[in-house]
N, C-alpha and C positions, 0 to 999 in steps of 0.2 A: 504494500500500500504506500503510495507516494505521500510524503509529508506535505502539509500545507506551507506555502510560502509565507514568510512573516514580515510584516511591514510595521515600521515605527512612524507614527504621525506626531510631529511636534508642532502644535498649534495652540495659541492662547485664547482664541475666541471660542467659547464653549459651544455655541450653536453650530459653528463650522466643524469643530472637532467631532461633535456627536454625529453630525451628518456624514462626515467622512468615514468614521468608524462603522456606522450602519451600512453604508454602501460597500465598503471593502469586505466586511464580513459576509454580506449578501453574495459577493462575487467569489467567495471561497477562500479568502485570505485570513490568516491569523493576524490580529492587530494589537499592538501595544501603543501607548500614547504618553505624551508629556505636555504640560501646559506652560512650561517656562524653559528658558535656554539652558540653565545650569543642569536641571534634571535631564533635558534633552541631550546635552553633551555627554553626560555620564552614561546614559543608555546607548547613545550612538557609538561610543567608543568600545562598547562591550563586544562588538563583532558578531552579534547573534541575529542580525536582521538581514533579510534578502534585499530590502530597499528602505531608504530613509526618505520620508516626505516632510520637508522642512519649510515652515513659514519663515519669512525674512524677519519681520518685526516681532520680537519676543521679549518678555521681561528678562532682565539679566543679560546673558550672552545672546547675541542675535544669530540668525540662521547662517549668515556668512561665516561667522567665527566657528560655528559647529562644523560646517562643510570643510573649512580650511583645516581644522584640527583632525577631522576624520581622514582627510586626504594625506596628511602627514604620516598617518599610521597605516592606512589602507588605500592603495590606489585603485582597487577594484570594486569597492563598495558602490552599489547603485544608489544614486542620489537624485531626487527631483526637488527643485525649489518652487515654493509658492510665492509669487511676487505680485506687487501692486501693478495693475494693468497699465497705469500711466507712467510708470517709472522704468525707462530704458536703462538707467544706471543700475537698478536692481538686477535686471536681466544680465547685463554685461558682467557685473561684479560676481554674481552667483556662478556663472559659467567659467569665469577666470579662476575662481577658487576651486573649480573641479567638478561642479555639478554636471550630471549627464544631460539634464534638460531642465526646463522650467515650465510652469503653467501659470498663466496670468489670471489674477482675480479681477472680476468675477468669472468663474470658469464653468464650462458645461461638464456636468458629472459624467456624461457618456464619454466625452473626449478625454477627460482626466483618466478614466478607467482604461481606455484604449492606450493611452500613452504610458501608463503604469505597466500594462501588459507587454507593451513593446519593449520598454527598457528592461523589464525582467526577462523577457524572452531572449534578448541579445546578451544580457549579463550572464544568464545561465548556460548559454550556448558555448561561450568561451572558445570560439573558433580561432585556432592559430594555424594559419596556412603555411607560415614559414617561421623559422627561429631568428632570422636576421634579414634586415633590409639594408642593402648597400646602395645609398643614393648617389654618393660621390666618393672619390678616393679619400677625402677627409671627413666624410659624414656617413656614419653607419648607425643602425638602430638594432638594439637587442630586444626582440619582441617578448621573449619569456620574462625578462627582468624589468620590462617597462622603462628601459634606459637607453642611452646612446652616447655618442661622442662626436663633437664637431671640432676638428683640430684637437686641441688639448682640453677642451671644455666638456665637462660631464653634463649630460642632459637627462632629465627625468620627465616621464610622461604619465598621463592617466591612461586607464584601460581604453577609454573612448578615443583618445588621441591615437593610440596604437592601432585600434581597429580602423580608424580613418586612413592612417598611413598604409596599413596593409591593403585596404581596398584600392586606394589610389595607386599604389605601386603595382598591384596586380593588373590594373588597367592603365598603365603609364603611357600606352601608345595613343591615348585619346583623352580629351577633357571629360570629366564626370560632373553631371549636373547636381544641383542641390537636391532636387527631388529623388534622384537615384541614391544619393548618400543617405537621405532620410529613410528611404526604403530598405537599403541594403545594410547600413550601419546601425541605424536606430530601430529598424524593424517596423516603421510606420507604413501602413497600407497606402497605396497610391490614391485611394478614394477618401482618405481621411480629411483632406482639405485643411491642412494645418498651416497656420501663420506663425512662423518661428524664425528667429535669427540664430538658432543653435549652430547650424552649419557654419555660417560666416564667422561667428565668434570663435568656434573651435579652430577654424582655419587660421585666424589671426593669432591664436595662442600657439599653434604649431609653428607658424612662421617666426615668431619671436624666439623660438628655440633652435630651429634648424638653419635659419638664414643669418648670414653675417650682418646684413642690413635688411630688416623685415619690411622696410618701406620700398625697397627695390629688390624684390625676391628673385633668386636665380633658380631655385629648385621647385617651389610650389607656386605655380602661376595661375592668375585669373585669366580665363579665356572668355572675353566679352560675349555674352549671349549664349554661352555653352556650359560654363561651370568652371571647375578647377582641374589642373593637370599637374601631376608630380613628375618632374623630369628625373629619370633614373639612368645612370650611365649604362650604355650598352643597348638602350631601347630607342 
């Protein structure tokens, strides 16, 4: 018998928290919760959850700090942030701290559940097509250890960044669209009609790590109207 996947919801608004718990339990998940940042951080660092659903604005430690602290300990933990719809800064900051995705308030329950399912599906798949990605003579990625090296600089990646690099390197002969990345890396169905900057922000994060000058990239290029292309030596 398969175990139930376990989700931690950190949310201080009681009505929202109760609604989220009811919905997630209805969909077959085991759910734990916290109503403040300090308790949320303590539980998040325990490593016993398949996914963390973190509100940004919390009493005590905020959701950004929880995400950041978790990423320092565990680069593979699935994390979704709940952000204020009007705040692009929240979205960018949450993804820079290593969240897999974000859902903006007010949100559709149906779409939230679909996105949770997609992140969990990809997170539990753990597909490693290769152990190493050699992008250039001075730039290589160690897939299994979520690390890399550019010249003498040590690089560290989240699982989602590695999955993006894997997919882009596998298809390095062509540009890959945002929709394709959302489908193949995040697991979102093509008919979900998602408005998200997740791909663009993850691309920006990767560029800051692998490029000598992220404003003038040499390896991870934007192909106008087509998407993103990773240039790999030999292709």
